[in-house]
C-alpha positions as CSV (number, residue, x, y, z in Angstrom):
1,P,-0.3,0.1,0.5
2,E,0.9,3.7,-0.2
3,F,2.0,6.3,2.5
4,K,-0.9,9.1,1.4
5,Y,-0.3,11.3,4.5
6,P,-2.3,15.2,3.6
7,K,-0.7,18.3,4.9
8,S,-1.5,19.2,8.6
9,T,-0.5,21.4,11.0
10,Q,0.1,18.4,13.6
11,P,3.4,18.4,15.9
12,V,6.1,16.5,13.9
13,S,5.4,13.1,17.3
14,Q,1.6,12.9,16.0
15,H,3.5,12.3,12.3
16,L,6.5,10.3,13.8
17,S,3.9,7.6,15.4
18,R,1.5,7.6,12.3
19,I,3.9,7.5,10.1
20,S,6.0,4.0,12.3
21,A,1.8,2.4,12.8
22,F,1.7,2.1,9.1
23,Y,4.8,1.0,8.8
24,T,4.0,-1.3,11.1
25,S,1.1,-3.1,10.1
26,H,2.7,-3.4,6.6
27,A,5.5,-5.3,8.2
28,M,3.3,-7.3,9.8
29,M,0.8,-8.4,6.6
30,L,4.0,-8.7,4.6
31,A,5.3,-11.6,7.9
32,L,1.4,-12.6,7.7
33,T,1.7,-13.8,4.1
34,L,5.4,-15.2,4.1
35,V,4.3,-17.4,6.8
36,G,0.9,-18.0,4.8
37,S,2.2,-19.5,1.8
38,S,5.3,-20.9,3.6
39,H,4.9,-24.4,3.3
40,F,4.9,-25.9,6.7
41,V,1.2,-25.1,7.1
42,G,0.4,-26.2,3.4
43,N,0.5,-23.0,1.8
44,P,-3.0,-21.6,3.1
45,I,-2.6,-18.0,1.2
46,G,-2.9,-20.7,-2.0
47,L,-6.0,-22.0,-1.2
48,L,-7.4,-19.3,-1.3
49,K,-6.9,-17.8,-3.9
50,N,-7.5,-20.7,-5.8
51,I,-11.3,-20.9,-3.5
52,S,-12.3,-16.7,-4.5
53,G,-11.0,-17.1,-8.4
54,G,-14.1,-19.9,-8.3
55,V,-15.9,-18.4,-7.0
56,A,-15.7,-14.7,-8.4
57,G,-15.8,-16.3,-11.7
58,I,-19.8,-17.6,-10.2
59,F,-20.8,-13.9,-11.2
60,V,-18.6,-13.8,-13.9
61,K,-19.6,-17.0,-15.8
62,P,-22.7,-19.2,-16.4
63,P,-23.8,-21.4,-14.0
64,W,-23.0,-24.4,-16.2
65,E,-19.5,-23.4,-16.0
66,S,-18.6,-21.7,-12.7
67,V,-19.4,-24.1,-10.7
68,P,-17.2,-27.1,-12.1
69,D,-14.3,-24.2,-12.4
70,L,-15.3,-23.6,-8.2
71,L,-15.1,-27.7,-7.6
72,G,-11.9,-28.4,-9.4
73,R,-10.0,-25.2,-8.3
74,T,-11.1,-25.9,-4.6
75,V,-10.4,-29.6,-4.5
76,S,-7.1,-28.8,-7.1
77,G,-6.1,-26.1,-4.0
78,S,-6.8,-28.5,-1.0
79,L,-5.1,-31.5,-2.6
80,E,-1.8,-29.2,-3.1
81,T,-2.1,-28.2,0.7
82,V,-2.4,-31.5,1.7
83,S,0.0,-32.2,0.0
84,K,2.2,-29.7,0.8
85,L,1.7,-30.6,5.2
86,S,2.7,-33.6,4.0
87,G,5.8,-33.2,2.5
88,T,6.8,-31.1,5.2
89,V,5.3,-34.0,7.7
90,G,7.9,-36.8,5.9
91,E,10.8,-34.3,5.8
92,N,10.4,-33.6,9.4
93,F,10.4,-37.3,10.6
94,S,13.6,-38.1,8.0
95,R,15.2,-35.4,9.5
96,A,14.6,-37.2,13.1
97,L,15.3,-40.9,11.7
98,P,19.1,-41.6,13.5
99,K,22.3,-40.0,10.9
100,D,23.5,-43.9,10.0
101,Y,20.3,-45.0,9.4
102,R,18.9,-42.0,6.5
103,H,23.0,-42.6,5.0
104,K,22.1,-46.5,4.7
105,L,18.7,-45.5,3.1
106,Q,20.3,-42.9,1.0
107,K,22.7,-45.4,-0.2
108,A,19.5,-48.5,-1.2
109,Q,17.4,-45.3,-2.9
110,K,20.5,-44.8,-4.7
111,A,21.1,-49.2,-6.1
């Protein structure tokens, strides 16, 4: 978002407070977007984008096109989220295994 500030005769401390609040809220929004789109939570932002695209289609396309599109996007987004979440669980589980056992597994996979 763009920072817009009207001309004002307020004290400098109020200006600095308002500027600080703006950039703090912007930083928090970016942090939440980063966490929401990361793999360890299954990318819920991607899921919401898929579903919202399908919902938007309901208002633009005829029903016989929009309903299958919404269902397809919902299923696709859900499966993508589950896939990323299960991949993260698998990666974390493999890190919990003893190092020598992981080494044996890697050798067996290469053979």
